[in-house]
N, CA, C and O atoms as a GROMACS GRO file, in nm:
protein
  240
    1MET      N    1  -3.652  -2.327 -11.452
    1MET     CA    2  -3.657  -2.256 -11.324
    1MET      C    3  -3.797  -2.201 -11.299
    1MET      O    4  -3.848  -2.206 -11.187
    2GLU      N    5  -3.858  -2.148 -11.403
    2GLU     CA    6  -3.993  -2.092 -11.390
    2GLU      C    7  -4.092  -2.201 -11.348
    2GLU      O    8  -4.183  -2.176 -11.268
    3TRP      N    9  -4.074  -2.321 -11.404
    3TRP     CA   10  -4.163  -2.433 -11.369
    3TRP      C   11  -4.152  -2.464 -11.220
    3TRP      O   12  -4.253  -2.487 -11.154
    4TRP      N   13  -4.031  -2.465 -11.168
    4TRP     CA   14  -4.011  -2.494 -11.026
    4TRP      C   15  -4.075  -2.386 -10.938
    4TRP      O   16  -4.137  -2.416 -10.836
    5ALA      N   17  -4.060  -2.263 -10.979
    5ALA     CA   18  -4.121  -2.153 -10.904
    5ALA      C   19  -4.273  -2.166 -10.904
    5ALA      O   20  -4.338  -2.142 -10.802
    6GLU      N   21  -4.328  -2.204 -11.018
    6GLU     CA   22  -4.474  -2.222 -11.028
    6GLU      C   23  -4.520  -2.337 -10.938
    6GLU      O   24  -4.622  -2.326 -10.870
    7GLN      N   25  -4.446  -2.446 -10.938
    7GLN     CA   26  -4.482  -2.561 -10.854
    7GLN      C   27  -4.473  -2.525 -10.706
    7GLN      O   28  -4.558  -2.564 -10.626
    8TRP      N   29  -4.371  -2.450 -10.671
    8TRP     CA   30  -4.354  -2.410 -10.531
    8TRP      C   31  -4.470  -2.320 -10.487
    8TRP      O   32  -4.521  -2.334 -10.376
    9MET      N   33  -4.510  -2.227 -10.575
    9MET     CA   34  -4.620  -2.136 -10.541
    9MET      C   35  -4.751  -2.212 -10.526
    9MET      O   36  -4.832  -2.178 -10.439
   10GLN      N   37  -4.774  -2.313 -10.608
   10GLN     CA   38  -4.896  -2.391 -10.596
   10GLN      C   39  -4.899  -2.465 -10.462
   10GLN      O   40  -5.004  -2.477 -10.400
   11GLY      N   41  -4.785  -2.512 -10.419
   11GLY     CA   42  -4.777  -2.579 -10.290
   11GLY      C   43  -4.790  -2.482 -10.174
   11GLY      O   44  -4.840  -2.519 -10.067
   12ALA      N   45  -4.747  -2.360 -10.194
   12ALA     CA   46  -4.751  -2.260 -10.086
   12ALA      C   47  -4.890  -2.202 -10.068
   12ALA      O   48  -4.923  -2.156  -9.958
   13LYS      N   49  -4.972  -2.203 -10.170
   13LYS     CA   50  -5.105  -2.141 -10.162
   13LYS      C   51  -5.192  -2.204 -10.053
   13LYS      O   52  -5.253  -2.130  -9.975
   14PRO      N   53  -5.202  -2.338 -10.045
   14PRO     CA   54  -5.284  -2.394  -9.936
   14PRO      C   55  -5.231  -2.355  -9.798
   14PRO      O   56  -5.309  -2.328  -9.706
   15MET      N   57  -5.101  -2.353  -9.784
   15MET     CA   58  -5.042  -2.315  -9.656
   15MET      C   59  -5.072  -2.169  -9.625
   15MET      O   60  -5.100  -2.134  -9.510
   16THR      N   61  -5.066  -2.084  -9.726
   16THR     CA   62  -5.097  -1.942  -9.708
   16THR      C   63  -5.242  -1.924  -9.668
   16THR      O   64  -5.273  -1.845  -9.579
   17ARG      N   65  -5.333  -1.997  -9.734
   17ARG     CA   66  -5.476  -1.989  -9.700
   17ARG      C   67  -5.499  -2.036  -9.557
   17ARG      O   68  -5.578  -1.977  -9.483
   18MET      N   69  -5.431  -2.144  -9.519
   18MET     CA   70  -5.446  -2.195  -9.383
   18MET      C   71  -5.394  -2.093  -9.281
   18MET      O   72  -5.456  -2.072  -9.177
   19GLN      N   73  -5.281  -2.030  -9.310
   19GLN     CA   74  -5.226  -1.930  -9.220
   19GLN      C   75  -5.319  -1.809  -9.210
   19GLN      O   76  -5.337  -1.755  -9.101
   20LEU      N   77  -5.377  -1.767  -9.321
   20LEU     CA   78  -5.471  -1.655  -9.320
   20LEU      C   79  -5.594  -1.690  -9.236
   20LEU      O   80  -5.640  -1.608  -9.157
   21ALA      N   81  -5.648  -1.810  -9.254
   21ALA     CA   82  -5.764  -1.853  -9.174
   21ALA      C   83  -5.729  -1.856  -9.026
   21ALA      O   84  -5.809  -1.814  -8.943
   22TRP      N   85  -5.610  -1.905  -8.994
   22TRP     CA   86  -5.566  -1.911  -8.854
   22TRP      C   87  -5.556  -1.771  -8.795
   22TRP      O   88  -5.599  -1.747  -8.682
   23MET      N   89  -5.498  -1.679  -8.872
   23MET     CA   90  -5.481  -1.542  -8.822
   23MET      C   91  -5.616  -1.472  -8.807
   23MET      O   92  -5.636  -1.394  -8.713
   24GLU      N   93  -5.710  -1.499  -8.898
   24GLU     CA   94  -5.844  -1.440  -8.886
   24GLU      C   95  -5.913  -1.493  -8.760
   24GLU      O   96  -5.976  -1.416  -8.687
   25ASN      N   97  -5.900  -1.623  -8.734
   25ASN     CA   98  -5.959  -1.681  -8.613
   25ASN      C   99  -5.893  -1.624  -8.488
   25ASN      O  100  -5.961  -1.595  -8.390
   26LEU      N  101  -5.763  -1.609  -8.491
   26LEU     CA  102  -5.691  -1.553  -8.377
   26LEU      C  103  -5.738  -1.410  -8.350
   26LEU      O  104  -5.756  -1.371  -8.234
   27SER      N  105  -5.758  -1.334  -8.456
   27SER     CA  106  -5.806  -1.197  -8.440
   27SER      C  107  -5.945  -1.196  -8.377
   27SER      O  108  -5.972  -1.115  -8.289
   28GLU      N  109  -6.031  -1.284  -8.423
   28GLU     CA  110  -6.167  -1.292  -8.367
   28GLU      C  111  -6.163  -1.333  -8.219
   28GLU      O  112  -6.237  -1.278  -8.138
   29ILE      N  113  -6.079  -1.428  -8.186
   29ILE     CA  114  -6.066  -1.472  -8.047
   29ILE      C  115  -6.017  -1.357  -7.959
   29ILE      O  116  -6.066  -1.338  -7.848
   30MET      N  117  -5.920  -1.281  -8.008
   30MET     CA  118  -5.868  -1.169  -7.930
   30MET      C  119  -5.975  -1.062  -7.909
   30MET      O  120  -5.981  -1.000  -7.803
   31GLN      N  121  -6.059  -1.039  -8.011
   31GLN     CA  122  -6.168  -0.942  -7.996
   31GLN      C  123  -6.269  -0.990  -7.892
   31GLN      O  124  -6.317  -0.911  -7.811
   32GLN      N  125  -6.301  -1.119  -7.896
   32GLN     CA  126  -6.394  -1.174  -7.797
   32GLN      C  127  -6.336  -1.166  -7.657
   32GLN      O  128  -6.408  -1.134  -7.561
   33GLU      N  129  -6.208  -1.194  -7.644
   33GLU     CA  130  -6.143  -1.184  -7.514
   33GLU      C  131  -6.145  -1.040  -7.463
   33GLU      O  132  -6.166  -1.017  -7.344
   34ALA      N  133  -6.123  -0.945  -7.552
   34ALA     CA  134  -6.127  -0.803  -7.512
   34ALA      C  135  -6.268  -0.766  -7.465
   34ALA      O  136  -6.282  -0.694  -7.366
   35ARG      N  137  -6.371  -0.814  -7.536
   35ARG     CA  138  -6.509  -0.786  -7.492
   35ARG      C  139  -6.537  -0.850  -7.356
   35ARG      O  140  -6.603  -0.790  -7.272
   36PHE      N  141  -6.486  -0.972  -7.335
   36PHE     CA  142  -6.504  -1.039  -7.207
   36PHE      C  143  -6.437  -0.962  -7.094
   36PHE      O  144  -6.496  -0.941  -6.988
   37LEU      N  145  -6.313  -0.918  -7.118
   37LEU     CA  146  -6.241  -0.843  -7.014
   37LEU      C  147  -6.309  -0.710  -6.985
   37LEU      O  148  -6.311  -0.666  -6.870
   38LEU      N  149  -6.365  -0.646  -7.087
   38LEU     CA  150  -6.439  -0.522  -7.067
   38LEU      C  151  -6.563  -0.547  -6.982
   38LEU      O  152  -6.592  -0.471  -6.889
   39ALA      N  153  -6.636  -0.654  -7.012
   39ALA     CA  154  -6.755  -0.688  -6.933
   39ALA      C  155  -6.716  -0.720  -6.789
   39ALA      O  156  -6.785  -0.681  -6.695
   40LEU      N  157  -6.606  -0.790  -6.771
   40LEU     CA  158  -6.557  -0.823  -6.637
   40LEU      C  159  -6.519  -0.697  -6.561
   40LEU      O  160  -6.552  -0.684  -6.443
   41ALA      N  161  -6.452  -0.604  -6.626
   41ALA     CA  162  -6.413  -0.479  -6.561
   41ALA      C  163  -6.536  -0.397  -6.523
   41ALA      O  164  -6.541  -0.340  -6.414
   42GLU      N  165  -6.634  -0.391  -6.613
   42GLU     CA  166  -6.756  -0.315  -6.583
   42GLU      C  167  -6.832  -0.376  -6.467
   42GLU      O  168  -6.881  -0.303  -6.380
   43SER      N  169  -6.844  -0.508  -6.463
   43SER     CA  170  -6.916  -0.571  -6.352
   43SER      C  171  -6.839  -0.555  -6.221
   43SER      O  172  -6.900  -0.536  -6.116
   44SER      N  173  -6.708  -0.562  -6.226
   44SER     CA  174  -6.628  -0.541  -6.105
   44SER      C  175  -6.644  -0.399  -6.054
   44SER      O  176  -6.648  -0.376  -5.933
   45GLN      N  177  -6.653  -0.304  -6.145
   45GLN     CA  178  -6.673  -0.165  -6.106
   45GLN      C  179  -6.809  -0.148  -6.038
   45GLN      O  180  -6.820  -0.077  -5.938
   46ARG      N  181  -6.912  -0.213  -6.093
   46ARG     CA  182  -7.045  -0.205  -6.031
   46ARG      C  183  -7.045  -0.268  -5.892
   46ARG      O  184  -7.105  -0.214  -5.799
   47ILE      N  185  -6.978  -0.381  -5.879
   47ILE     CA  186  -6.970  -0.447  -5.748
   47ILE      C  187  -6.897  -0.358  -5.649
   47ILE      O  188  -6.940  -0.344  -5.534
   48ALA      N  189  -6.788  -0.296  -5.692
   48ALA     CA  190  -6.713  -0.207  -5.604
   48ALA      C  191  -6.797  -0.088  -5.562
   48ALA      O  192  -6.792  -0.045  -5.447
   49THR      N  193  -6.875  -0.034  -5.655
   49THR     CA  194  -6.963   0.079  -5.623
   49THR      C  195  -7.068   0.037  -5.520
   49THR      O  196  -7.094   0.111  -5.425
   50CYS      N  197  -7.127  -0.080  -5.539
   50CYS     CA  198  -7.226  -0.130  -5.443
   50CYS      C  199  -7.162  -0.151  -5.306
   50CYS      O  200  -7.221  -0.117  -5.203
   51TYR      N  201  -7.043  -0.207  -5.305
   51TYR     CA  202  -6.973  -0.232  -5.180
   51TYR      C  203  -6.943  -0.100  -5.109
   51TYR      O  204  -6.963  -0.087  -4.988
   52ASP      N  205  -6.893  -0.002  -5.185
   52ASP     CA  206  -6.863   0.129  -5.126
   52ASP      C  207  -6.989   0.195  -5.072
   52ASP      O  208  -6.986   0.255  -4.964
   53THR      N  209  -7.099   0.186  -5.145
   53THR     CA  210  -7.226   0.244  -5.101
   53THR      C  211  -7.274   0.175  -4.974
   53THR      O  212  -7.320   0.241  -4.880
   54HIS      N  213  -7.262   0.044  -4.970
   54HIS     CA  214  -7.305  -0.033  -4.853
   54HIS      C  215  -7.219   0.003  -4.731
   54HIS      O  216  -7.271   0.018  -4.620
   55GLN      N  217  -7.089   0.016  -4.752
   55GLN     CA  218  -7.000   0.052  -4.641
   55GLN      C  219  -7.031   0.193  -4.590
   55GLN      O  220  -7.025   0.217  -4.469
   56ALA      N  221  -7.063   0.284  -4.680
   56ALA     CA  222  -7.093   0.422  -4.640
   56ALA      C  223  -7.220   0.428  -4.556
   56ALA      O  224  -7.227   0.506  -4.461
   57THR      N  225  -7.320   0.347  -4.589
   57THR     CA  226  -7.446   0.349  -4.512
   57THR      C  227  -7.426   0.284  -4.376
   57THR      O  228  -7.497   0.319  -4.281
   58ARG      N  229  -7.335   0.191  -4.363
   58ARG     CA  230  -7.310   0.125  -4.234
   58ARG      C  231  -7.237   0.216  -4.137
   58ARG      O  232  -7.251   0.203  -4.015
   59ARG      N  233  -7.158   0.308  -4.190
   59ARG     CA  234  -7.080   0.398  -4.104
   59ARG      C  235  -7.167   0.504  -4.039
   59ARG      O  236  -7.129   0.560  -3.936
   60ARG      N  237  -7.281   0.531  -4.095
   60ARG     CA  238  -7.366   0.640  -4.043
   60ARG      C  239  -7.434   0.601  -3.918
   60ARG      O  240  -7.509   0.681  -3.861
   0.00000   0.00000   0.00000
């Protein structure tokens, strides 16, 4: 029984390493996406501020 458990664990190790690598990549992708969304929100805020400023000067 111990031999079978050892064989199973040896087979599971590559799969575990692959899953760990996949999860690390997924984490990195999610961090990059969060940075992208933050940059998008900041630029949208700047555009909105410019638009509001432009509209305020036209009303005068």
